[in-house]
C-alpha positions as MATLAB code, in Angstrom:
seq = 'XXXXXXXXXXXXXXXXXXXXXXXXXXXXXXXXXXXXXXXXXXXXXXXXXXXXXXXXXXXXXXXXXXXXXXXXXXXXXXXXXXXXXXXXXXXXXXXXXXXXXXXXXXXXXXXXXXXXXXXXXXXXXXXXXXXXXXXXXXXXXXXXXXXXXXXXXXXXXXXXXXXXX';
ca = [
      92.822  139.573  121.094;
      93.034  137.960  117.654;
      96.164  138.264  115.520;
      95.716  141.728  114.248;
      98.797  142.960  112.353;
     101.114  145.674  113.715;
     104.356  146.543  112.107;
     106.501  149.644  112.661;
     109.584  150.055  110.536;
     112.091  152.876  110.405;
     113.967  153.319  107.068;
     116.787  156.043  107.525;
     117.804  155.661  103.907;
     114.442  157.121  102.763;
     113.918  159.139  105.847;
     110.588  157.304  106.435;
     108.625  155.465  108.969;
     106.196  152.780  107.956;
     103.426  151.758  110.172;
     100.790  149.125  109.502;
      98.028  148.433  112.118;
      94.882  146.289  111.779;
      91.754  147.041  113.878;
      88.793  144.710  114.428;
      86.345  147.451  113.226;
      84.426  148.436  110.110;
      86.356  150.824  107.777;
      83.824  153.669  108.201;
      84.377  153.632  111.925;
      88.138  153.675  111.752;
      88.063  156.421  109.153;
      85.778  158.535  111.492;
      88.226  157.880  114.250;
      91.056  159.436  112.148;
      88.827  162.281  110.682;
      86.439  163.586  113.182;
      87.970  165.813  115.956;
      85.391  164.692  118.730;
      86.833  161.118  118.152;
      90.364  162.022  117.452;
      90.704  163.864  120.723;
      89.769  160.774  122.616;
      92.951  158.863  121.400;
      95.389  161.018  119.403;
      97.841  161.310  122.405;
      99.843  158.868  124.488;
      98.455  158.572  127.986;
      98.383  160.357  130.257;
      98.140  163.206  127.723;
      95.154  164.134  125.663;
      94.671  165.839  122.397;
      92.626  168.978  122.086;
      91.717  170.089  118.621;
      91.365  173.959  118.450;
      89.922  173.696  114.979;
      89.795  171.171  112.178;
      88.604  171.496  108.532;
      88.969  168.029  107.097;
      89.233  168.772  103.406;
      91.862  169.124  100.806;
      93.618  172.399  101.591;
      92.092  172.188  105.131;
      93.877  172.137  108.499;
      93.743  170.747  111.965;
      95.378  172.766  114.736;
      95.799  170.933  118.123;
      97.685  170.741  121.383;
      98.783  167.956  123.607;
      97.385  168.434  127.044;
      98.976  167.234  130.195;
      97.045  165.746  133.033;
      97.348  169.121  134.819;
      95.667  170.833  131.916;
      98.809  172.408  130.489;
      98.590  172.852  126.583;
     101.808  172.251  124.715;
     103.204  170.424  121.758;
     101.075  172.379  119.351;
     100.813  170.813  115.906;
      99.576  171.709  112.498;
      98.126  169.169  110.133;
      97.724  170.629  106.656;
      95.496  168.287  104.541;
      97.091  167.889  101.077;
      95.117  165.092   99.530;
      91.861  163.361  100.317;
      90.019  160.279   98.877;
      87.096  159.518  101.091;
      87.324  156.268  103.128;
      90.547  155.162  101.311;
      93.412  157.631  101.746;
      94.408  161.092  103.049;
      97.694  162.899  103.282;
      98.844  165.743  105.517;
     101.908  167.836  106.254;
     102.530  167.743  110.084;
     104.544  170.473  111.640;
     105.113  171.500  115.197;
     103.956  174.916  115.982;
     103.544  177.529  118.725;
     100.082  178.456  120.274;
      99.743  181.256  117.765;
      99.913  178.652  114.913;
     103.360  179.682  113.795;
     104.838  176.562  112.151;
     108.328  175.313  113.219;
     109.661  173.832  109.896;
     110.692  171.290  108.608;
     107.697  168.834  109.040;
     106.753  165.404  107.915;
     104.459  164.318  105.313;
     101.945  161.555  106.360;
     100.136  159.251  103.967;
      97.367  157.076  105.460;
      95.604  154.500  103.447;
      92.595  152.497  104.710;
      91.387  149.063  103.500;
      88.852  146.570  104.888;
      88.639  142.813  104.607;
      86.204  140.558  106.472;
      85.384  143.357  109.018;
      89.246  143.943  109.784;
      90.345  147.440  108.691;
      93.979  147.934  107.968;
      95.580  151.374  108.304;
      98.791  151.754  106.363;
     100.719  154.933  107.365;
     103.848  156.336  105.696;
     105.625  159.255  107.328;
     108.272  160.964  105.224;
     110.487  163.399  106.916;
     112.061  166.281  105.104;
     115.286  165.713  107.025;
     116.950  162.799  108.447;
     117.786  164.943  111.555;
     114.075  165.661  112.147;
     113.253  161.953  111.777;
     116.037  160.886  114.201;
     114.882  163.638  116.624;
     111.138  162.255  116.341;
     112.492  158.722  117.044;
     114.624  159.799  120.002;
     111.627  161.684  121.546;
     109.859  158.231  121.844;
     107.746  158.440  118.760;
     107.570  154.666  118.187;
     106.532  154.050  121.924;
     104.220  157.063  121.993;
     102.392  156.296  118.684;
     102.103  152.599  119.603;
     100.463  153.673  122.893;
      98.164  155.965  120.892;
      97.228  153.323  118.400;
      96.406  150.993  121.383;
      94.127  153.767  122.754;
      92.328  153.816  119.429;
      91.998  149.912  119.484;
      90.458  150.181  122.945;
      88.140  153.042  121.926;
      86.943  151.082  118.822;
      86.043  148.106  121.000;
      83.721  150.450  123.092;
      81.992  151.479  119.971;
      81.273  147.967  119.141;
      79.508  147.047  122.209;
];
């Protein structure tokens, strides 16, 4: 393991979470891992859970609707990602909200801003998550978001190494 950057900062004053993670993989591969449901579903959940995309239309104004699936196959933790901005291979933004299985949103949500850069074969993903309310952000942190998302990004790192073989 080389010294790939990983930072996770919570700033309550701005109701934001800042995450920077480097991957030893080409930008196009990392971009695909974040934007193609067949790859996303392989890593976008902390083990032992998996992610199951019901549908995804990755474009500005599009939406991803997915569930977290337990090892027993129970679908819960439905979420909506509404894509609000898209600059191919460099940045995309979405509003993330919890939902029920019928796609009814449970507001408020959080705004995610993901930026991608590559230097010397190392791709850096910078994520800013802005929460509409401090209460929601604190609940997210209390629910183990840092630990869960760290595990999830580690899953992605493992998956990317399998693509390189």
